[in-house]
C-alpha positions in Angstrom: -11.5 -4.4 -0.8 -12.3 -1.8 1.7 -9.3 -0.1 3.5 -8.5 -1.5 6.9 -9.6 0.4 10.0 -7.3 1.9 12.3 -8.0 -0.8 14.9 -7.7 -3.7 12.5 -4.8 -5.9 12.7 -1.6 -5.6 10.5 -1.1 -9.4 10.9 -3.1 -12.5 11.7 -1.3 -15.5 12.6 1.2 -16.0 9.4 -0.8 -13.8 7.3 -0.2 -10.1 6.4 -3.6 -8.1 6.1 -4.3 -5.8 3.5 -7.7 -4.6 3.9 -11.5 -5.8 4.6 -13.4 -7.8 2.0 -16.6 -7.9 4.1 -18.4 -7.8 7.7 -21.0 -9.8 9.5 -22.3 -9.3 13.1 -19.8 -11.9 14.5 -16.6 -11.6 12.1 -14.8 -9.4 9.9 -13.4 -10.8 6.6 -9.8 -9.5 5.4 -7.8 -9.9 2.3 -4.1 -10.8 3.0 -1.0 -12.9 1.9 1.3 -15.6 3.1 4.8 -15.6 3.5 5.0 -17.4 0.2 2.9 -14.9 -1.7 -0.3 -16.6 -1.8 -3.6 -14.3 -1.5 -5.7 -15.7 1.2 -9.0 -14.6 3.0 -8.7 -14.4 6.6 -12.1 -14.2 8.8 -11.3 -12.8 12.5 -13.9 -13.1 15.2 -14.9 -9.6 16.3 -13.2 -8.8 19.8 -16.8 -8.3 21.2 -17.1 -12.0 20.5 -14.0 -13.2 21.1 -14.7 -14.8 24.6 -17.8 -16.5 23.0 -16.9 -20.2 23.6 -20.0 -21.3 21.8 -18.8 -19.6 19.0 -15.4 -21.0 19.2 -17.0 -24.6 19.1 -19.0 -23.9 16.1 -15.7 -22.8 14.3 -14.3 -25.7 15.3 -17.1 -28.0 14.5 -17.0 -26.2 10.9 -13.1 -27.3 10.7 -13.0 -30.8 12.0 -13.9 -33.4 9.3 -14.0 -31.1 6.7 -12.8 -32.5 3.5 -9.4 -31.4 2.3 -10.8 -31.6 -1.3 -12.8 -28.6 -0.8 -14.3 -29.3 -4.5 -16.4 -32.2 -3.2 -18.5 -29.9 -1.0 -17.9 -26.7 -2.9 -16.8 -24.8 0.3 -13.8 -22.4 0.2 -10.4 -24.3 0.6 -9.0 -24.4 4.4 -5.7 -23.1 4.7 -5.2 -22.5 8.4 -7.0 -21.9 11.5 -6.8 -20.9 15.1 -9.6 -21.2 17.1 -8.1 -21.0 20.4 -6.3 -17.6 19.6 -7.8 -14.3 20.9 -9.6 -13.6 18.7 -10.1 -16.8 16.7 -9.4 -16.7 12.9 -9.9 -19.1 9.9 -8.1 -18.6 6.5 -9.3 -20.1 3.3 -7.9 -19.6 -0.3 -8.8 -16.7 -2.3 -11.1 -17.1 -5.1 -12.2 -14.7 -7.9 -16.1 -14.2 -7.6 -19.1 -12.3 -7.0 -21.9 -12.8 -4.4 -25.1 -14.1 -5.7 -26.7 -10.7 -4.5 -24.0 -8.5 -6.4 -24.7 -10.6 -9.4 -28.4 -10.3 -9.4 -28.4 -6.8 -8.7 -26.1 -6.0 -11.3 -27.2 -8.3 -14.3 -30.4 -9.6 -13.3 -31.7 -13.0 -12.5 -29.7 -16.2 -13.8 -30.8 -18.2 -16.3 -32.7 -21.4 -15.7 -29.6 -23.9 -16.6 -27.4 -21.7 -14.0 -30.3 -21.8 -11.5 -30.3 -25.6 -11.7 -26.5 -25.8 -11.2 -26.5 -23.5 -8.3 -29.2 -25.6 -6.6 -26.6 -28.4 -6.9 -23.8 -26.4 -5.8 -25.6 -25.3 -2.5 -27.1 -28.9 -1.8 -23.5 -30.5 -1.4 -22.3 -28.2 1.3 -25.7 -28.3 3.1 -26.0 -32.2 2.6 -22.6 -32.5 4.5 -23.5 -30.0 7.1 -27.1 -31.9 7.7 -25.2 -35.1 7.7 -23.4 -33.9 10.7 -26.5 -32.8 12.5 -25.3 -29.1 12.0 -26.8 -26.4 9.8 -25.8 -23.2 8.3 -28.3 -21.2 9.7 -27.5 -17.8 7.7 -28.3 -18.9 4.1 -28.9 -15.6 2.0 -27.7 -14.4 -1.5 -24.7 -12.4 0.1 -23.3 -15.8 1.5 -23.3 -17.4 -1.6 -19.9 -16.7 -3.8 -20.4 -17.3 -7.5 -17.0 -18.5 -9.2 -16.3 -19.9 -12.4 -15.7 -23.2 -10.9 -19.0 -23.2 -9.1 -20.6 -21.8 -6.3 -19.2 -21.4 -2.6 -21.3 -21.2 0.3 -19.9 -18.6 2.7 -19.9 -17.7 6.4 -19.8 -21.6 7.7 -18.8 -21.5 11.3 -19.7 -18.1 12.5 -23.5 -18.9 11.1 -23.3 -22.3 11.9 -26.4 -23.7 13.8 -27.6 -27.2 15.3 -31.1 -26.8 14.1 -31.7 -27.7 10.5 -35.1 -26.2 10.0 -34.3 -22.9 8.7 -31.9 -24.0 5.8 -34.7 -25.6 3.5 -36.9 -22.6 3.1 -33.6 -20.3 3.2 -32.4 -22.1 0.2 -35.7 -21.8 -1.8 -35.6 -18.3 -1.1 -32.2 -17.9 -2.5 -32.9 -20.0 -5.4 -36.2 -17.9 -6.1 -33.9 -14.7 -5.9 -31.6 -16.2 -8.3 -34.4 -17.1 -10.7 -36.4 -13.8 -10.5 -39.2 -15.7 -8.4 -40.1 -18.9 -7.0 -42.6 -19.3 -10.3 -39.5 -19.1 -12.5 -37.5 -21.8 -10.8 -36.3 -24.7 -13.5 -38.7 -27.9 -13.7 -36.1 -29.9 -12.1 -36.8 -27.8 -8.8 -40.6 -28.2 -9.1 -40.7 -30.5 -5.9 -39.6 -27.1 -4.1 -41.8 -24.7 -6.1 -45.0 -25.9 -5.0 -46.3 -26.3 -1.5 -46.0 -24.2 1.8 -43.0 -25.8 3.1 -39.9 -27.2 1.2 -38.6 -30.8 2.0 -35.7 -31.3 4.4 -32.3 -30.9 2.6 -32.0 -34.7 2.4 -35.0 -35.0 0.2 -34.6 -32.4 -2.0 -34.0 -33.6 -5.8 -30.2 -34.1 -6.2 -28.2 -35.2 -9.2 -24.5 -34.2 -8.6 -22.7 -32.9 -11.7 -19.4 -33.3 -12.8 -18.3 -29.7 -13.9 -19.6 -26.3 -13.7 -17.7 -25.5 -16.9 -19.1 -22.1 -18.5 -22.0 -22.3 -16.0 -22.4 -18.6 -15.1 -23.3 -15.9 -18.0 -20.0 -14.4 -19.3 -20.7 -10.8 -18.2 -20.8 -12.3 -14.4 -17.6 -14.0 -14.9 -16.0 -11.1 -16.3 -17.2 -8.8 -13.3 -16.2 -11.4 -11.0 -12.4 -11.1 -12.4 -12.7 -7.6 -12.8 -13.9 -7.4 -8.9 -10.8 -9.6 -8.1 -8.5 -7.5 -10.2 -9.3 -4.5 -7.9 -9.0 -6.3 -4.7 -5.6 -7.9 -5.7 -4.0 -4.9 -7.0 -4.8 -2.8 -4.3 -3.6 -5.6 -1.9 -0.2 -5.7 -4.0 0.3 -1.7 -3.5 -0.1 -2.1 0.1 1.6 -5.2 1.0 4.4 -5.3 -1.9 7.2 -7.5 -0.4 9.4 -7.3 2.6 11.5 -4.6 2.9 14.6 -6.9 1.8 13.0 -7.8 -1.2 12.2 -4.3 -2.2 15.7 -3.2 -2.0 16.6 -6.1 -4.3 13.9 -5.7 -6.9 12.3 -2.2 -7.5 8.2 -2.7 -8.1 6.7 -1.2 -10.9 3.5 0.6 -9.9 0.3 -0.5 -10.9 -2.7 1.4 -12.3 -5.5 1.6 -10.2 -8.8 0.3 -12.0 -12.1 2.0 -11.5 -15.1 -0.5 -11.5 -18.3 0.8 -13.1 -21.3 -1.3 -14.7 -20.2 -2.2 -18.2 -23.1 -2.4 -20.9 -23.0 -6.0 -22.4 -23.4 -5.8 -26.0 -22.5 -8.1 -28.8 -18.6 -7.8 -30.3 -18.6 -7.9 -34.1 -15.6 -10.0 -33.8 -17.2 -12.7 -31.6 -19.6 -15.1 -33.3 -23.1 -15.4 -31.5 -23.3 -18.7 -29.5 -26.2 -19.8 -27.0 -23.4 -21.8 -25.0 -20.0 -20.6 -23.8 -17.4 -23.1 -23.2 -15.3 -22.6 -20.1 -12.1 -22.4 -22.2 -14.1 -19.5 -24.3 -15.4 -17.8 -21.2 -12.3 -15.5 -20.6 -12.2 -14.8 -24.7 -15.7 -13.7 -24.6 -14.7 -11.7 -21.3 -12.2 -9.9 -23.5 -15.1 -8.3 -25.5 -16.8 -7.2 -22.7 -13.7 -5.4 -21.1 -13.0 -3.9 -24.6 -16.2 -2.2 -24.4 -15.1 -0.6 -21.0 -11.6 0.2 -22.3 -12.7 2.0 -25.4 -15.3 3.8 -23.3 -12.6 4.6 -21.0 -10.5 5.9 -23.9 -13.3 7.9 -25.6 -13.6 5.3 -28.2 -16.9 4.7 -29.8 -18.4 2.1 -32.3 -18.3 4.9 -35.1 -14.5 5.4 -34.7 -12.8 3.9 -37.9 -10.5 1.1 -36.6 -6.9 0.8 -38.3 -7.1 -1.6 -41.3 -5.5 -4.9 -41.1 -1.9 -4.8 -42.2 -0.7 -6.9 -45.4 0.8 -10.4 -44.7 2.9 -12.5 -47.2 -0.2 -14.6 -46.9 -3.6 -15.0 -45.0 -6.0 -17.8 -44.5 -9.3 -17.3 -43.2 -10.8 -20.0 -41.3 -13.8 -18.6 -40.4 -13.6 -19.2 -36.8 -11.3 -17.9 -33.7 -7.8 -19.1 -33.2 -6.3 -19.2 -29.6 -3.5 -21.7 -29.5 -0.5 -23.2 -30.9 0.8 -22.8 -34.5 3.1 -25.4 -35.4 5.2 -25.6 -38.1 6.3 -29.0 -39.8 9.0 -28.5 -42.4 9.2 -32.0 -43.6 5.7 -32.0 -44.5 5.8 -28.3 -45.8 2.7 -27.1 -43.5 1.8 -25.2 -40.7 -0.7 -26.4 -38.2 -3.5 -24.4 -36.8 -6.7 -25.3 -34.7 -10.1 -23.3 -34.4 -11.9 -23.6 -31.5 -14.6 -21.4 -31.0 -17.7 -22.6 -33.1 -16.2 -24.8 -35.6 -13.4 -27.0 -34.0 -11.4 -27.7 -36.7 -7.6 -28.8 -37.5 -5.9 -27.1 -40.4 -2.6 -27.8 -42.3 -1.6 -24.9 -44.6 1.3 -24.7 -46.8 4.2 -23.0 -45.5 4.9 -20.7 -48.7 1.5 -19.9 -49.9 -1.1 -20.5 -47.3 -3.1 -22.8 -49.2 -5.2 -25.6 -47.6 -3.6 -28.9 -47.7 -6.0 -30.6 -45.5 -8.6 -30.2 -42.3 -10.1 -32.1 -39.9 -13.3 -31.5 -37.8 -13.9 -32.6 -34.4 -16.2 -31.7 -31.4 -13.4 -31.6 -29.0 -10.0 -30.6 -30.2 -6.5 -29.8 -29.0 -5.0 -26.7 -29.9 -1.6 -27.6 -28.5 -0.2 -30.8 -30.3 3.2 -31.9 -31.0 5.6 -33.7 -33.7 7.2 -37.3 -32.7 8.9 -39.4 -35.2 7.3 -37.5 -37.9 3.8 -37.9 -36.6 1.3 -35.3 -35.6 -0.1 -35.9 -32.1 -3.3 -34.4 -31.4 -6.5 -35.1 -29.3 -9.8 -35.3 -30.8 -13.0 -36.3 -29.1 -11.1 -38.0 -26.3 -8.8 -40.0 -28.1 -5.0 -39.6 -28.8 -4.5 -39.6 -32.5 -1.2 -39.9 -34.6 -1.8 -38.2 -38.0 0.3 -37.9 -41.1 1.2 -34.2 -41.1 1.3 -33.9 -45.1 -2.1 -35.6 -45.6 -4.0 -35.6 -42.4 -4.9 -39.4 -42.8 -4.8 -41.5 -39.4 -1.6 -43.3 -38.2 -3.3 -44.8 -35.2 -5.6 -43.8 -32.3 -5.9 -45.1 -28.8 -9.1 -46.7 -27.9 -11.3 -44.4 -25.5 -11.8 -47.1 -23.0 -10.3 -46.5 -20.0 -8.2 -43.7 -21.3 -10.1 -41.3 -19.3 -10.3 -37.9 -21.5 -13.4 -38.7 -23.2 -15.5 -36.1 -21.2 -12.9 -33.1 -21.4 -13.9 -30.3 -23.3 -10.1 -30.1 -24.4 -6.9 -32.1 -24.0 -3.5 -30.7 -24.9 -0.4 -33.0 -25.7 3.1 -32.5 -25.4 5.6 -35.4 -25.5 9.0 -36.9 -25.4 10.7 -39.8 -27.3 8.8 -42.5 -25.5 5.4 -41.0 -23.8 2.7 -38.6 -24.7 1.6 -36.4 -22.0 -2.3 -35.4 -22.2 -3.3 -32.4 -19.9 -7.0 -31.9 -19.7 -9.8 -31.0 -17.2 -8.2 -31.9 -14.0 -6.1 -34.9 -15.2 -2.6 -35.5 -16.6 -2.3 -38.7 -18.6 1.1 -40.4 -20.0 0.7 -42.6 -22.9 3.2 -45.0 -23.9 4.1 -44.5 -27.5 5.0 -48.0 -28.3 2.2 -49.7 -26.7 -0.4 -46.8 -26.9 -1.6 -47.9 -23.6 -1.9 -45.4 -20.3 1.3 -45.6 -18.5 0.2 -43.3 -15.5 -2.1 -40.7 -14.7 -2.2 -38.0 -12.3 -5.6 -36.2 -11.0 -6.0 -32.9 -9.3 -8.8 -31.9 -7.0 -8.8 -28.6 -8.8 -7.9 -27.8 -12.5 -4.7 -28.5 -14.3 -2.8 -25.8 -16.5 -3.3 -25.6 -20.2 -0.3 -27.5 -21.2 2.6 -29.2 -19.5 6.4 -29.3 -20.5 9.2 -31.9 -20.5 12.3 -31.1 -19.0 15.4 -33.4 -18.2 13.0 -36.6 -17.7 10.3 -34.8 -15.6 7.1 -33.2 -16.6 6.4 -29.9 -15.4 2.6 -29.0 -14.9 0.4 -26.8 -13.3 -1.9 -28.5 -10.5 -3.8 -25.5 -9.1 -2.8 -24.1 -6.8 0.8 -25.9 -7.3 3.8 -26.0 -10.0 4.4 -29.5 -10.0 7.3 -31.9 -11.0 6.5 -35.2 -11.9 8.7 -38.1 -12.9 8.1 -38.7 -16.4 8.6 -42.6 -16.3 6.2 -43.1 -13.0 4.2 -39.9 -12.7 5.7 -39.8 -9.1 5.3 -36.4 -7.8 8.9 -34.7 -6.9 8.2 -31.6 -5.8 5.2 -29.0 -5.8 5.4 -25.3 -5.3 2.1 -23.6 -3.9 1.5 -20.2 -6.0 -2.0 -19.9 -4.3 -3.9 -19.4 -7.5 -5.1 -21.1 -10.7 -2.6 -21.7 -13.0 -3.2 -21.1 -16.6 0.5 -21.7 -18.0 2.6 -24.7 -17.3 6.1 -24.3 -15.8 9.1 -24.1 -18.3 12.5 -25.5 -17.5 15.5 -24.0 -18.6 18.7 -25.4 -17.4 18.7 -25.6 -13.8 15.3 -23.5 -13.5 11.8 -23.8 -13.8 9.9 -20.8 -14.6 6.3 -20.2 -13.6 4.1 -17.2 -13.5 0.4 -16.9 -12.0 -2.5 -14.4 -12.7 -2.0 -12.2 -9.8 1.4 -11.3 -11.0 3.9 -13.6 -9.4 6.6 -14.7 -11.4 8.8 -17.4 -9.9 11.9 -19.2 -10.6 12.5 -22.4 -8.9 15.2 -24.9 -8.6 14.2 -27.7 -11.3 15.5 -30.6 -9.1 14.1 -29.6 -5.9 11.5 -26.8 -6.3 13.4 -24.4 -3.9 13.0 -20.8 -4.7 15.7 -19.1 -6.6 14.0 -15.9 -7.8 10.7 -14.3 -6.9 9.5 -11.3 -9.0 6.4 -9.3 -8.7 5.2 -8.3 -12.1 2.0 -6.4 -13.1 -0.5 -9.2 -12.6 -3.9 -9.0 -10.8 -5.8 -8.6 -13.8 -8.9 -9.9 -15.3 -7.0 -12.9 -17.6 -6.3 -16.1 -16.3 -2.6 -15.9 -16.9 -2.0 -18.2 -20.0 1.3 -16.8 -20.9 4.1 -19.5 -20.8 7.6 -18.3 -20.1 10.4 -18.5 -22.9 14.1 -18.4 -22.0 17.1 -17.7 -24.5 20.4 -15.8 -23.7 19.9 -15.4 -20.2 16.7 -13.8 -20.5 13.0 -15.0 -19.5 10.3 -13.5 -21.2 6.4 -13.5 -20.1 3.3 -11.7 -20.8 0.9 -10.5 -18.1 -2.7 -10.2 -17.5 -2.0 -6.3 -17.3 -0.7 -6.0 -21.0 3.0 -5.8 -20.2 5.8 -8.2 -21.6 8.6 -8.6 -19.1 12.1 -9.7 -19.8 14.0 -11.0 -16.5 17.6 -11.8 -15.9 17.7 -15.5 -15.5 20.9 -15.3 -13.2 19.7 -12.6 -10.9 15.9 -12.5 -11.0 16.2 -8.6 -11.6 13.6 -7.5 -14.1 15.9 -6.2 -17.2 12.7 -4.3 -19.2 9.2 -4.2 -19.9 6.9 -3.2 -22.5 3.3 -2.2 -22.6 1.2 -3.6 -25.4 -2.0 -1.8 -24.8 -2.6 1.7 -24.1 -6.2 0.9 -22.7 -5.9 -0.8 -19.2 -9.5 -2.5 -19.8 -8.8 -3.8 -23.0 -9.5 -7.7 -23.0 -8.1 -10.2 -20.5 -4.6 -9.5 -21.1 -1.9 -11.5 -22.9 -2.5 -15.0 -23.3 -0.2 -15.5 -26.1 3.0 -17.3 -25.1 6.3 -15.6 -26.2 8.5 -17.3 -28.9 12.3 -16.4 -29.1 14.1 -16.6 -32.3 17.5 -15.4 -32.0 17.5 -11.9 -30.6 13.8 -11.1 -31.4 10.6 -11.8 -29.2 7.5 -12.6 -30.9 4.0 -12.4 -28.9 0.6 -11.5 -29.2 -0.5 -8.5 -27.5 -3.7 -9.3 -26.2 -5.3 -6.8 -28.3 -5.2 -6.8 -32.2 -1.5 -6.5 -32.8 1.1 -9.0 -33.0 4.6 -7.9 -31.8 8.3 -8.5 -32.6 10.4 -6.9 -29.6 14.2 -6.8 -29.1 15.4 -9.4 -26.7 18.0 -7.7 -25.0 16.3 -4.2 -24.3 12.5 -4.9 -25.0 12.3 -2.1 -27.8 9.6 -2.5 -30.4 11.0 -4.0 -33.5 7.5 -3.8 -35.5 3.8 -4.5 -34.9 1.1 -5.9 -37.3 -2.4 -5.3 -37.2 -5.0 -8.0 -37.4 -8.7 -8.0 -37.2 -9.2 -9.1 -33.7 -7.5 -10.1 -30.5 -4.2 -12.2 -30.8 -3.7 -14.8 -28.2 -2.1 -17.5 -30.2 1.4 -18.7 -29.7 3.4 -18.2 -33.0 6.1 -20.3 -34.8 8.9 -19.3 -36.7 10.4 -20.7 -39.9 12.9 -19.8 -42.4 12.3 -15.9 -42.9 8.8 -16.0 -42.0 6.7 -16.0 -38.5 3.2 -17.7 -38.6 0.4 -16.7 -35.8 -3.5 -16.7 -35.9 -6.0 -14.4 -34.5 -9.5 -14.5 -33.1 -10.7 -13.1 -36.4 -10.2 -16.3 -37.7 -7.1 -15.7 -39.9 -3.8 -17.5 -39.9 -1.1 -15.1 -40.8 2.4 -15.4 -42.5 4.6 -12.3 -42.2 8.1 -11.3 -42.7 9.9 -12.1 -39.6 12.3 -9.1 -39.9 9.8 -6.3 -41.3 6.1 -7.6 -40.1 5.0 -7.1 -43.7 4.6 -8.9 -46.7 8.3 -8.9 -47.4 
């Protein structure tokens, strides 16, 4: 984001303006914020063209009949507009991304599978435009935004034209630019590779895909997130809250990040893999950002890393652990799941760490729960009930009509009557008595990694909203728009529901109505996806952020009571993805680096830290005198909860 010029507006419609994202001959694109704190992109027609009625009509034409579900056309999500204002403006949702021009200039041509998906992603909005006898008219690499959820066609409206003849040639040129040359286009695009003129858009080969999960090379995804981090960090420093809110809660100053090209080299802790799943894109991004953080701190690969600390016991799974540790005292085991190359569910002896049993799956939950003594877990598109002592199957749902078969992952929470399965863009409630689907709720965008249950309701992130659903019927009771992807689910505690997002907003909502009770700015705006879920105890709400801060917030007032920084290097990894666990007066949390931490709940002071072999993103479990956690080094650890060591 560039600084706003002296003659740029401070506000456009309901949005505060922070700075410029880009310009074109007809319009200026700004980054701003809504009154509710959502980051937005505001395109404003240049004053020199403000009286151009044809331009206003083109803008209006690009807005009319635009699908509310932007994912159907892969256009940026439309928020508000006023084409009758002077000058006219249109606001869309902010999405982290790089333009195709930036991505190719920094990282080189895209691989063939990504080019094929790019073609599909651009054909969707072009087919929509051409079906309305309109065209884009300015299709070029700088007008294509690459996001982790697919490409977005930019500048629709100000570039809109009525002739469709130029778009096919422009699209071929864009795809050739992405591939590194026309001759390098993938075989599926052979029809446009040969011949002097490509076919009209409606006759192009077109097979719509269901998902763009993991479609970009992970260095491009990481660079997109870092670019968004820069913009949002600068925006927050410029626009941080209203004067009244400033007097109520003192902001913490965020460190400015300087972007520079990052060399992409393999991390010894990350297994090599030809394709990276979406759930692992940000895990792999952590390795890339770790290189940058180490370089900024003067650390080289020749520098000796501190050795792992000594645990009560350690079990090596050989693969990364990124999810939940679950203790089942009745069975004497702790449950853990690996999820990188070898998806496998493990049951380890609580006292010794010896493996009791394991089960392999192509797709596997890394969040699961116990109901009536059975372990509820999703494996390969089905909900399973397992005996936690032996791993044997008690029952499993059929896959017909269940609706999670194609999800890469599906995580489970439950109450006494229903299991709630979260995966892809869907929440499914399964009646535990009949093992049939009770209801399902689909979201045009993604859903949070998990859901939580609170007082007869299901709390879940349906990007961009935190949503409360009736647990019996799935009816939406309320929703609160945070304006961003939600990696973590809301958490109910008493009469409040707590939710944070990756740009640094922590919000306490009335659990019955969704009305805002507290709104706190933490140190967000980083490169991660904000998967740390709030934990609440003794009047303090605790959460980790993508900028490596753990915050303790007073639940009664929303005042920040303490914060603790887990990493001395700003660019190490993608921040804290571990959710805090509170046991008595101690908070246990993975640092987002190689350390697992114990903090004092009242003050945030460090009690102890335990060094592992790689990033700790898992959510711990506490039982007896031990705390159990996992790391990206493939190990499950058990340490003394008071000392953080073997005894």
